[in-house]
N, CA and C atoms as an extended XYZ file, in Angstrom:
357
Properties=species:S:1:pos:R:3:atomname:S:1:resname:S:1:resid:I:1 pbc="F F F"
N         0.921       -1.343       -0.006 N   MET     1
C         0.028        0.014       -0.021 CA  MET     1
C         0.965        1.152        0.027 C   MET     1
N         0.862        2.409       -0.674 N   PRO     2
C         1.524        3.492       -0.902 CA  PRO     2
C         1.449        4.251        0.494 C   PRO     2
N         2.420        4.989        0.799 N   LYS     3
C         2.450        5.571        2.220 CA  LYS     3
C         2.785        7.097        1.865 C   LYS     3
N         2.070        8.041        2.241 N   LEU     4
C         2.256        9.581        2.460 CA  LEU     4
C         2.739        9.997        3.460 C   LEU     4
N         3.953       10.628        3.475 N   GLU     5
C         4.615       11.108        4.561 CA  GLU     5
C         4.214       12.656        4.749 C   GLU     5
N         3.777       12.959        5.864 N   LEU     6
C         3.184       14.345        6.137 CA  LEU     6
C         4.073       15.189        7.099 C   LEU     6
N         5.065       14.439        7.925 N   THR     7
C         5.617       15.087        8.756 CA  THR     7
C         6.921       15.747        8.370 C   THR     7
N         7.712       15.351        7.074 N   GLU     8
C         8.898       15.758        6.528 CA  GLU     8
C         8.776       17.249        6.300 C   GLU     8
N         7.677       17.769        5.526 N   GLY     9
C         7.662       19.224        5.282 CA  GLY     9
C         7.385       19.995        6.515 C   GLY     9
N         6.600       19.540        7.468 N   LEU    10
C         6.425       20.270        8.880 CA  LEU    10
C         7.611       20.222        9.395 C   LEU    10
N         8.582       19.183        9.582 N   GLU    11
C         9.973       19.346       10.131 CA  GLU    11
C        10.608       20.223        9.522 C   GLU    11
N        10.673       20.469        8.282 N   THR    12
C        11.503       21.434        7.473 CA  THR    12
C        11.050       22.761        7.918 C   THR    12
N         9.802       23.190        7.840 N   PHE    13
C         9.403       24.462        8.302 CA  PHE    13
C         9.737       24.677        9.716 C   PHE    13
N         9.618       23.823       10.647 N   GLU    14
C         9.941       24.078       12.068 CA  GLU    14
C        11.436       24.291       12.243 C   GLU    14
N        12.206       23.656       11.476 N   LYS    15
C        13.705       23.868       11.606 CA  LYS    15
C        14.161       25.056       10.821 C   LYS    15
N        13.344       25.718        9.854 N   ALA    16
C        13.775       26.891        9.270 CA  ALA    16
C        13.548       27.973       10.220 C   ALA    16
N        12.232       27.794       10.966 N   ALA    17
C        11.753       28.896       11.655 CA  ALA    17
C        12.685       28.852       12.895 C   ALA    17
N        13.192       27.685       13.527 N   ARG    18
C        13.947       27.940       14.702 CA  ARG    18
C        15.378       28.322       14.300 C   ARG    18
N        16.112       27.969       13.108 N   ASP    19
C        17.285       28.363       12.699 CA  ASP    19
C        17.303       30.044       12.555 C   ASP    19
N        16.243       30.487       11.872 N   SER    20
C        16.114       31.896       11.606 CA  SER    20
C        15.953       32.596       12.910 C   SER    20
N        15.070       32.180       13.846 N   GLY    21
C        14.978       32.771       15.119 CA  GLY    21
C        16.079       32.802       16.026 C   GLY    21
N        16.927       31.703       15.981 N   ASP    22
C        18.072       31.736       16.698 CA  ASP    22
C        19.220       32.783       16.008 C   ASP    22
N        19.130       32.655       14.711 N   SER    23
C        20.298       33.677       14.124 CA  SER    23
C        19.574       35.102       14.354 C   SER    23
N        18.364       35.358       14.063 N   GLY    24
C        18.064       36.668       14.491 CA  GLY    24
C        18.348       37.128       15.854 C   GLY    24
N        18.274       36.071       16.983 N   GLU    25
C        18.427       36.429       18.179 CA  GLU    25
C        19.955       36.867       18.515 C   GLU    25
N        20.679       36.092       17.823 N   LEU    26
C        22.369       36.421       17.966 CA  LEU    26
C        22.577       37.781       17.370 C   LEU    26
N        21.837       37.988       16.101 N   LEU    27
C        22.159       39.432       15.554 CA  LEU    27
C        21.753       40.487       16.493 C   LEU    27
N        20.487       40.341       17.017 N   VAL    28
C        19.935       41.521       17.832 CA  VAL    28
C        21.125       41.397       19.059 C   VAL    28
N        21.501       40.509       19.672 N   VAL    29
C        22.302       40.530       20.749 CA  VAL    29
C        23.729       41.165       20.494 C   VAL    29
N        24.121       41.051       19.132 N   GLU    30
C        25.445       41.516       18.956 CA  GLU    30
C        25.224       43.097       18.807 C   GLU    30
N        24.183       43.603       18.063 N   VAL    31
C        23.954       44.954       18.047 CA  VAL    31
C        23.953       45.596       19.464 C   VAL    31
N        23.191       44.902       20.425 N   GLN    32
C        22.973       45.331       21.757 CA  GLN    32
C        24.456       45.281       22.392 C   GLN    32
N        25.281       44.340       22.117 N   ASN    33
C        26.603       44.275       22.746 CA  ASN    33
C        27.502       45.478       22.220 C   ASN    33
N        27.367       45.846       20.954 N   LEU    34
C        28.047       46.872       20.184 CA  LEU    34
C        27.624       48.220       20.841 C   LEU    34
N        26.160       48.409       21.260 N   GLU    35
C        25.802       49.580       21.922 CA  GLU    35
C        26.246       49.793       23.203 C   GLU    35
N        25.919       48.682       23.953 N   ASN    36
C        26.569       48.521       25.468 CA  ASN    36
C        28.163       48.747       25.753 C   ASN    36
N        28.822       48.400       24.696 N   SER    37
C        30.506       48.546       24.723 CA  SER    37
C        30.665       50.015       24.499 C   SER    37
N        29.931       50.803       23.800 N   VAL    38
C        30.085       52.123       23.429 CA  VAL    38
C        29.458       52.991       24.547 C   VAL    38
N        28.588       52.552       25.158 N   VAL    39
C        27.737       53.475       26.058 CA  VAL    39
C        28.877       54.047       27.330 C   VAL    39
N        29.549       53.370       27.785 N   SER    40
C        30.317       53.417       28.689 CA  SER    40
C        31.298       54.678       28.449 C   SER    40
N        31.586       55.039       27.190 N   LEU    41
C        32.535       55.831       26.670 CA  LEU    41
C        31.846       57.436       26.353 C   LEU    41
N        30.497       57.446       26.585 N   LYS    42
C        29.962       58.653       26.254 CA  LYS    42
C        30.470       59.881       27.063 C   LYS    42
N        30.747       59.656       28.341 N   GLU    43
C        31.382       60.763       29.205 CA  GLU    43
C        32.732       61.350       28.713 C   GLU    43
N        33.282       60.353       28.058 N   THR    44
C        34.797       60.735       27.565 CA  THR    44
C        34.768       61.645       26.283 C   THR    44
N        33.641       61.942       25.587 N   PHE    45
C        33.647       62.636       24.327 CA  PHE    45
C        33.191       64.013       24.648 C   PHE    45
N        33.871       65.077       24.030 N   LYS    46
C        33.506       66.551       24.179 CA  LYS    46
C        33.385       66.979       22.772 C   LYS    46
N        32.751       68.158       22.650 N   GLY    47
C        32.616       69.011       21.310 CA  GLY    47
C        32.302       67.929       20.120 C   GLY    47
N        33.099       67.916       18.985 N   ALA    48
C        32.841       67.139       17.979 CA  ALA    48
C        32.699       65.726       18.182 C   ALA    48
N        33.401       65.233       19.049 N   GLY    49
C        33.466       63.823       19.515 CA  GLY    49
C        32.143       63.422       20.119 C   GLY    49
N        31.609       64.224       20.842 N   ALA    50
C        30.284       64.027       21.576 CA  ALA    50
C        29.312       64.008       20.514 C   ALA    50
N        29.306       64.810       19.433 N   ASN    51
C        28.374       64.906       18.414 CA  ASN    51
C        28.561       63.607       17.693 C   ASN    51
N        29.584       63.140       17.176 N   ALA    52
C        29.901       61.845       16.240 CA  ALA    52
C        29.465       60.721       17.101 C   ALA    52
N        29.689       60.593       18.550 N   TYR    53
C        28.925       59.824       19.493 CA  TYR    53
C        27.703       59.623       19.409 C   TYR    53
N        26.947       60.863       19.442 N   THR    54
C        25.408       60.887       19.572 CA  THR    54
C        24.972       60.417       18.141 C   THR    54
N        25.683       60.687       17.038 N   ASN    55
C        25.312       60.303       15.719 CA  ASN    55
C        25.486       58.777       15.499 C   ASN    55
N        26.491       58.122       16.120 N   PHE    56
C        26.640       56.820       16.083 CA  PHE    56
C        25.716       56.053       16.751 C   PHE    56
N        25.236       56.559       17.985 N   MET    57
C        24.092       55.928       18.627 CA  MET    57
C        22.881       55.943       17.922 C   MET    57
N        22.658       57.266       17.310 N   VAL    58
C        21.307       57.075       16.449 CA  VAL    58
C        21.420       55.903       15.438 C   VAL    58
N        22.616       55.967       14.564 N   LYS    59
C        22.836       54.860       13.840 CA  LYS    59
C        22.569       53.461       14.238 C   LYS    59
N        23.033       53.231       15.598 N   VAL    60
C        23.179       51.901       15.939 CA  VAL    60
C        21.528       51.532       16.393 C   VAL    60
N        20.814       52.516       16.806 N   ASN    61
C        19.388       52.492       17.198 CA  ASN    61
C        18.573       52.058       15.774 C   ASN    61
N        18.998       52.818       14.776 N   GLU    62
C        18.336       52.674       13.490 CA  GLU    62
C        18.601       51.233       12.779 C   GLU    62
N        19.902       50.876       12.910 N   CYS    63
C        20.077       49.413       12.588 CA  CYS    63
C        19.465       48.459       13.289 C   CYS    63
N        19.138       48.622       14.560 N   GLN    64
C        18.421       47.706       15.476 CA  GLN    64
C        17.150       47.498       15.056 C   GLN    64
N        16.530       48.708       14.803 N   SER    65
C        15.157       48.686       14.294 CA  SER    65
C        14.882       48.126       13.132 C   SER    65
N        15.811       48.449       12.034 N   THR    66
C        15.851       47.733       10.885 CA  THR    66
C        15.880       46.239       10.784 C   THR    66
N        16.879       45.834       11.753 N   LEU    67
C        17.181       44.551       11.941 CA  LEU    67
C        15.824       43.640       12.566 C   LEU    67
N        15.119       44.416       13.632 N   VAL    68
C        14.096       43.718       14.237 CA  VAL    68
C        12.848       43.708       13.028 C   VAL    68
N        12.782       44.879       12.246 N   GLU    69
C        11.819       44.721       11.199 CA  GLU    69
C        11.822       43.636       10.343 C   GLU    69
N        13.076       43.741        9.744 N   ALA    70
C        13.554       42.555        8.912 CA  ALA    70
C        13.312       41.166        9.259 C   ALA    70
N        13.589       40.845       10.604 N   LEU    71
C        13.407       39.641       11.265 CA  LEU    71
C        12.085       39.251       11.322 C   LEU    71
N        10.966       40.321       11.883 N   SER    72
C         9.761       40.193       11.796 CA  SER    72
C         9.159       39.563       10.378 C   SER    72
N         9.419       40.470        9.413 N   MET    73
C         9.142       40.095        8.014 CA  MET    73
C         9.458       38.597        7.670 C   MET    73
N        10.702       38.140        7.888 N   ILE    74
C        11.192       36.747        7.855 CA  ILE    74
C        10.176       35.869        8.568 C   ILE    74
N         9.986       36.089        9.780 N   ASN    75
C         8.937       35.300       10.486 CA  ASN    75
C         7.624       35.228        9.752 C   ASN    75
N         7.021       36.365        9.387 N   THR    76
C         5.894       36.382        8.836 CA  THR    76
C         5.941       35.622        7.477 C   THR    76
N         6.786       35.750        6.932 N   GLY    77
C         6.859       34.792        5.492 CA  GLY    77
C         6.864       33.463        5.808 C   GLY    77
N         7.796       33.118        6.840 N   GLN    78
C         7.749       31.726        7.051 CA  GLN    78
C         6.420       31.266        7.677 C   GLN    78
N         5.690       31.921        8.268 N   ALA    79
C         4.347       31.600        8.753 CA  ALA    79
C         3.347       31.574        7.523 C   ALA    79
N         3.463       32.254        6.800 N   ASP    80
C         2.776       32.359        5.481 CA  ASP    80
C         2.898       31.016        4.641 C   ASP    80
N         4.171       30.694        4.508 N   LEU    81
C         4.690       29.551        3.793 CA  LEU    81
C         4.072       28.186        4.487 C   LEU    81
N         4.249       28.342        5.651 N   TYR    82
C         3.880       26.996        6.527 CA  TYR    82
C         2.361       26.950        6.416 C   TYR    82
N         1.676       27.898        6.511 N   LYS    83
C         0.087       27.987        6.271 CA  LYS    83
C        -0.293       27.467        4.728 C   LYS    83
N         0.351       28.000        3.886 N   ALA    84
C         0.205       27.450        2.549 CA  ALA    84
C         0.678       26.071        2.130 C   ALA    84
N         1.563       25.490        2.830 N   TYR    85
C         2.065       24.077        2.888 CA  TYR    85
C         0.777       23.336        3.414 C   TYR    85
N         0.312       23.679        4.666 N   ASN    86
C        -0.649       22.975        5.267 CA  ASN    86
C        -1.856       22.763        4.468 C   ASN    86
N        -2.491       23.978        3.755 N   VAL    87
C        -3.569       23.924        2.922 CA  VAL    87
C        -3.214       23.230        1.903 C   VAL    87
N        -1.992       22.984        1.097 N   SER    88
C        -1.714       22.104        0.180 CA  SER    88
C        -1.618       20.903        0.584 C   SER    88
N        -1.138       20.364        1.775 N   GLU    89
C        -1.252       18.965        2.253 CA  GLU    89
C        -2.668       18.473        2.281 C   GLU    89
N        -3.504       19.551        2.950 N   GLU    90
C        -5.001       19.108        3.169 CA  GLU    90
C        -5.712       18.916        1.829 C   GLU    90
N        -5.356       19.607        1.116 N   THR    91
C        -6.100       19.651       -0.301 CA  THR    91
C        -5.472       18.254       -1.012 C   THR    91
N        -4.329       17.809       -0.996 N   SER    92
C        -3.796       16.583       -1.484 CA  SER    92
C        -4.261       15.543       -0.750 C   SER    92
N        -4.549       15.357        0.474 N   VAL    93
C        -5.165       14.274        1.149 CA  VAL    93
C        -6.539       14.334        0.883 C   VAL    93
N        -7.245       15.346        0.815 N   SER    94
C        -8.739       15.572        0.363 CA  SER    94
C        -8.802       14.911       -1.019 C   SER    94
N        -7.859       15.371       -1.843 N   ASP    95
C        -8.015       15.034       -3.388 CA  ASP    95
C        -7.705       13.575       -3.545 C   ASP    95
N        -6.822       12.862       -2.802 N   ALA    96
C        -6.663       11.451       -2.739 CA  ALA    96
C        -7.771       10.733       -2.461 C   ALA    96
N        -8.313       11.112       -1.038 N   ASP    97
C        -9.579       10.566       -0.686 CA  ASP    97
C       -10.693       10.626       -1.695 C   ASP    97
N       -10.823       11.650       -2.343 N   ALA    98
C       -11.970       11.794       -3.160 CA  ALA    98
C       -11.769       10.939       -4.543 C   ALA    98
N       -10.412       10.586       -4.729 N   ALA    99
C       -10.077        9.738       -6.080 CA  ALA    99
C        -9.785        8.368       -5.436 C   ALA    99
N       -10.618        7.875       -4.323 N   GLY   100
C       -10.410        6.561       -4.019 CA  GLY   100
C        -9.221        6.480       -3.181 C   GLY   100
N        -9.011        7.052       -2.208 N   GLY   101
C        -7.557        6.923       -1.570 CA  GLY   101
C        -7.756        6.092       -0.233 C   GLY   101
N        -8.836        5.138       -0.177 N   ASP   102
C        -8.932        4.334        0.866 CA  ASP   102
C        -7.688        3.245        0.817 C   ASP   102
N        -6.985        3.191       -0.215 N   ASN   103
C        -5.798        2.324       -0.221 CA  ASN   103
C        -4.556        2.878        0.133 C   ASN   103
N        -4.711        4.260        0.613 N   LEU   104
C        -3.462        5.163        1.069 CA  LEU   104
C        -3.363        4.978        2.399 C   LEU   104
N        -2.191        4.689        2.837 N   ASP   105
C        -1.886        4.781        4.310 CA  ASP   105
C        -1.195        5.917        4.670 C   ASP   105
N        -1.779        6.883        5.490 N   LEU   106
C        -1.198        8.128        6.103 CA  LEU   106
C        -0.354        7.918        7.142 C   LEU   106
N         1.021        8.212        7.175 N   SER   107
C         1.836        7.906        8.277 CA  SER   107
C         2.294        9.384        8.814 C   SER   107
N         2.205        9.482        9.988 N   TRP   108
C         2.485       10.728       10.799 CA  TRP   108
C         3.943       10.526       11.503 C   TRP   108
N         4.599        9.425       11.239 N   GLY   109
C         5.669        9.022       11.959 CA  GLY   109
C         7.106        9.527       11.311 C   GLY   109
N         6.898       10.144       10.095 N   GLY   110
C         8.375       10.675        9.614 CA  GLY   110
C         8.861        9.608        9.036 C   GLY   110
N        10.193        9.741        8.341 N   ALA   111
C        11.000        8.708        7.852 CA  ALA   111
C        11.417        7.589        8.599 C   ALA   111
N        11.270        7.614        9.644 N   SER   112
C        11.699        6.387       10.611 CA  SER   112
C        10.464        5.555       10.594 C   SER   112
N         9.189        5.882       10.232 N   GLY   113
C         8.095        5.097       10.399 CA  GLY   113
C         7.571        4.817       11.718 C   GLY   113
N         8.014        5.551       12.731 N   GLY   114
C         7.766        5.356       14.155 CA  GLY   114
C         6.301        5.647       14.552 C   GLY   114
N         5.804        6.383       13.729 N   GLY   115
C         4.469        7.054       14.358 CA  GLY   115
C         3.309        6.074       14.004 C   GLY   115
N         2.196        6.515       14.443 N   SER   116
C         0.869        5.583       14.125 CA  SER   116
C         0.380        6.136       12.618 C   SER   116
N        -0.242        4.934       12.035 N   SER   117
C        -0.718        5.457       10.928 CA  SER   117
C        -2.427        5.214       10.871 C   SER   117
N        -2.739        5.835        9.754 N   MET   118
C        -4.338        5.918        9.707 CA  MET   118
C        -4.562        5.005        8.309 C   MET   118
N        -5.480        4.047        8.328 N   ALA   119
C        -5.498        3.100        7.177 CA  ALA   119
C        -7.249        3.160        7.025 C   ALA   119
């Protein structure tokens, strides 16, 4: 009997979301580390140096905002792809059932075959 694996795509989306989330967190932390390491120098600048420091801090904050916005857009895109994948899977299963899919074994256990199946 043919077997349709449904977990492989879901695992791919979960891994992508986890990896991009981890990478995004690391980037945000590094920008924060940059800001923190420079903050302690604020009082040492006078005149043009103080102005340059202020401009630098404005740029750091702008970069941080842009980064957070971009990461949010990535997360939204991944969520949209995940949703589209689920709709596609549901449609495929429904179409298979409508086409006489009584002979189709649906497995939720992934490549290892360790999960339960619905027959």
